[in-house]
Each structure stands twice: as C-alpha cells, then as structure tokens.
N, C-alpha and C positions, 0 to 999 in steps of 0.2 A: 796605492796612488789615489789621490783626491778623485773624486767623482768628476770633477769638470776641468781636470788638468789638460787633457786631450782637447777640449772643446775650446778652452781658453787659448791653447797652442794654435788651433785652427784660425780662430780670429784675427791671431796676430799675423799668421803666414798668408792668410786669403788675399787673393789679388783681386783689385777691383774690375767688375765686369761692366764697364760704362756702355749705356745706351747712346750710339751715334747720334739719336734724334733730339737728345737733351743737351741743352746749353752745357758748355765746359765749366762756366763760373756758376758756383753755388754758394750755399751758407757757409759762414765761418763759424767754427766752434774752437772756443779757445780752452783748451784743457787745463784742468784744474792742476794746482802745481803738484799735487801729492802722486797725481797719474803720471807726470813727468819724471818723478822720483822712482815709481814702480818700474818705467820704461828702462832708466838706468839701471837699475838694481838687475833686472831680469838681462839686460845685456851684456852685464859682468857676468852673470852665472852662464849665459848660452856662448858665450865665447872663452869660457874657462878660466876668466880672471878668479872667480871664486869657485874651489871645487867642493863636493859634498863632504860634510864634517867641518869646512872651514868656517870662521868667524868672520863677519863681516866687522868694519870700523863700529866701533860704538855709537850711539845715536849723536852724540854732541859732534863727532868727529864728521859723521856723515853730513849733519846739517851744514857744518862749516863748508865741507867740500862741495856741497852742492848749492850752497849760497841760499839755503831756505831756511825756515824755523824747525825747531825740533818737533813742534806740534804737527808739521806737513810730515817730517820723517816718520813719526809716530803711526799717522795714518796710513801711511805707504806700507809700513811694516805689518799692521793689522791686517791689510788686505792680503800681502804676501804669505803670512802665516796662515789665513782662511783658506788660501788656494794649496797650501802645503809646499810651497817653495822653500819657506823658513821656519823655522823654529826659535822659540825663546827658552834658553836653557839659563835656570837661577842659579846663584851660588858665586863663589869667588871666581871659577874658571868659567862662568856662564858668559852669555851674549847672544847675538844674534847667529844664529846655525844655517847654514845652506844645507836643505834636505837631501838625501839621494833620491835620485831619479828612480821612482818605483814603476816600471811597467812588467810586473810579475806576470800578469796573465797574457800569454801569447794571443790566444784567441781575442782578447780585447783588443790587441794592439793591432793584429790581421783586420779586425772589423774597421778599426779606424783608418787605416790605408786603404783597405778595398774601397771603402765609401768615397774616398778621395784619390784613387788612383791615376786619373787622368792629371791632377794638379802635381802629383808626385812626379809623372812621368814630364809634366811640363818643367818642373825644377830641374831634372835632370837635364833634359835638352837645353835649359838655361845655363846648367853648370858645364856642360861639355863645350858650348859655343864659348861663354864669357871665360872660364877658367883656362881652357885650351887657349885662347887668345891673350889672356893674362901671362900664362907661362912662355909664350912666344916672346911676348914684348919683355918679359923679367930677364929673359936670355940675352937680349940686345942690351939691356938698361942696368942690370944688377951691377953691384958693386962688391967689392970684398967683404964688406961689413953686412951685406944681405947675406952672401954665402954663409958667413960664419954663424949667423943667428938660424939660417936653416938647418946648417949641420947640429946646432946644439938642439934643435928642436927633434931631430931624427935620434941622437943621442938620448934623449928623455923618451921618446918612444920606446927605443931597445931596451932603457931601462925598465920601464912600466911593463914590458913583455917579459923581462927575465924576472921582475917582482912577482908577475903572476904565474910564472911557472915554478917558483920557489916558494909560492904562498906567503911573501914577505909583505906584500902591501895590502891592507883592507879593500883598496879599491883601485886596482891598478887600469880598470878599463877607462874609468872616469879621467886619469892620469894620462891615458894614451890618448883620448879623445881632445883632450885640453890641449895636450902637444899637436896632435893632429891638425886642430883648427889654426893654431899658431904657425904652424908650418905654412899653411895654405895663405894665411894674411900675409906672412912673410914674402911670398911670392908676389901676393899682390901689391905690395909695398914696392918691391924690387921692378915691378913695372913702372913706377914713378907717375900713377895716371890717377888721380883722387877718384874718377868716377868708377873705375874697376875696382878700386879697393873699397869703396862702398857697397857694390854689387856682390863682392865676394863676401863682405861681411855678412850682409843681408841674406845671403842664400845659405850662409852655414849657420846662421840663426835660425832659419825656415826648416832646416834639417835637426835640428837639436833634440827633438823628442823621439822621431822615428828612427834616427841612426842610433841614439842614445840607448832606445828601446830594444832594435833589431839584434845590434852586435853588442852582446853582452859578455862574450868570451875574446880571449887572445890567443892566435894561434902563434907558432914560435916565428914563422915566417911572416907576422902582419905587416912588417916594416919595408919588406922587400919591394912594394909596389911604388914606394916614394922615392927610393935611391936612383932608379932611373930618370927621373924628373929632375932631380938635382943634378945628376951628372950633367945630363943635357943642358941645364941652367947653366951650370960651371963652365962647359964647353962653349958656350953662347951659340948653342946649336937651335935656333929659334923653331923650325919646323920638327925637329925631333922633340923638343919639349913639348909642344903643343899635343903632338902624338901621344907621347906618354901619359900626360894628363888626362886625354881624352880618354885612352884605356883604362887609367884609372876610376874615372866617372861612372863609364860603361861596367866595369867590373861591380862597383858598389852598387849600380841598378841591377844586374843581374841577380845580386845575390839579395835584394830585397824583394825583387818579383818572385824568386824562387822561394822566398819564406811565404810570400801570399799565397803560391799556388799549391803548396803542400801544407801538410800537417805536424813538419818535423820540428824538434826544437829551434829555437832562435839561432843561427848560424854564429860562427865566430868571425870576428875581424881577420 
C-alpha cells in the first residue's frame, strides 16, 4: 500500500468541525479541472464501478466522457498513479489499470482506525440512522424493478462467495464488496429520495478503505445478513426493514471493533 493512501482517504472522509463563532460564509476556492477528474475516478472505484485489475476507458474516451482535455485527464492519471490507485500497463493489452487495495499490514490498519475510532463510530451511528430509515422508506416505495436489481446483487454476492470457496476468482472479495455496495445503493434508489441516495453513497465511500481492508475473506454465510433485509422490503414491511438494516450495520461495527481490540487476523465478511 502506498504510504499516503490511508491519509488521503482520511482527508476525503473527514467531517468539517465548524467553529460556531466564525461566520458561515468563507472564501470560495475553485477546484482545478484535473481535481474534479480525480474525484470522478475515485468515486467510480470506491463504488465498485471499476474493480481491481479492470481497465479504465482510454484517455481519449475519458476526456470525451468528462468533457475535459486529454491534458487534464493525463494530469489526473499522473496523480492517481503516484497515489497507487492506478497503474499504467504498456503493450497491446495495456491501459489504465485499477490497482488492488493493499492493506496487508493489519497493524497499520488497526493504527489507522484506532486513531479515528470516534470518527468511525460516528459513521456507524450515521449508517444506522440513515440506512435504517432508507430501508423503511424503500419498503414503502419500492417497485418490482428495484426488487429485481436487489436480487441480482444478492446473486452476484453469492457467486463471489462460491468463487472464493472454489478458488475460481482471483479477487472474489472485491467482487463481493462491489455487489454489496450496489445492493445498498439500490435500496437507497428504492426510497426515491435523492438526499438519502446521496447520503448512502457518501457513507459507502467513507467506508471504502476500512471495510475493504478489514474484511479480506468471505464466509459461506456472508450473504445471509442481506436476505432478511430484502425479504422485509419485498413484503413492504417498513419497520422490519429498518430493524434488519440496523442489525446489519451494528454487526459490521462489532466486527470492526473486535478487530481493533485484539490482535487476531482480519475477520471474514
């Protein structure tokens, strides 16, 4: 793992602690175009749109999609390569490759999370409240198309688990996490509330490194915690959907805190 990867992630997830004695209005700083490109690429990686080992679109295509110059894309890629998020592969099959998230040193990850234990507890508090309410609203508002996509993501997680057990997939954990994120985002879409969707996306990104680093193996029953959530949403049982989602969030919190409080290897999902 690149030396600054955890620190860079912390900068992205850090919440602003405003001084109430200071005026709300402050200086406006316009971000350079390449920083906006970096943010878009990071977002795509953190939400599982591009998995480790996958190629990004070619430089020209990225420039067209983002409506920026190729020079701007090139500068953004240079920074992401320096951070260790991307690598450049030469040759006919080459291109911009998403790097594996390497948090191999459990002690380093423990230190990172311990120093920010309060922040991570705040994140889990936020998840329990927001994702619980989102699941309840989704149960009331979901359509058949939402349920179909949620079930598809459950199937993708199950496939990743099977691949992990059979050693068929080089990185089933990354596939599982991507499908897991998509599952939660689909629940947010089913709520049909744009503010909840933005909040769930933001909090999933904030947990990208700690969850990706702590949960590095898949258990056979890793998907069982999602099924009761989907069942409640399918049954239009809002209170039960909220309860099952909160149980899920608290289970993840306990696993992470247990990882911090002892020196055992990283737990399985």
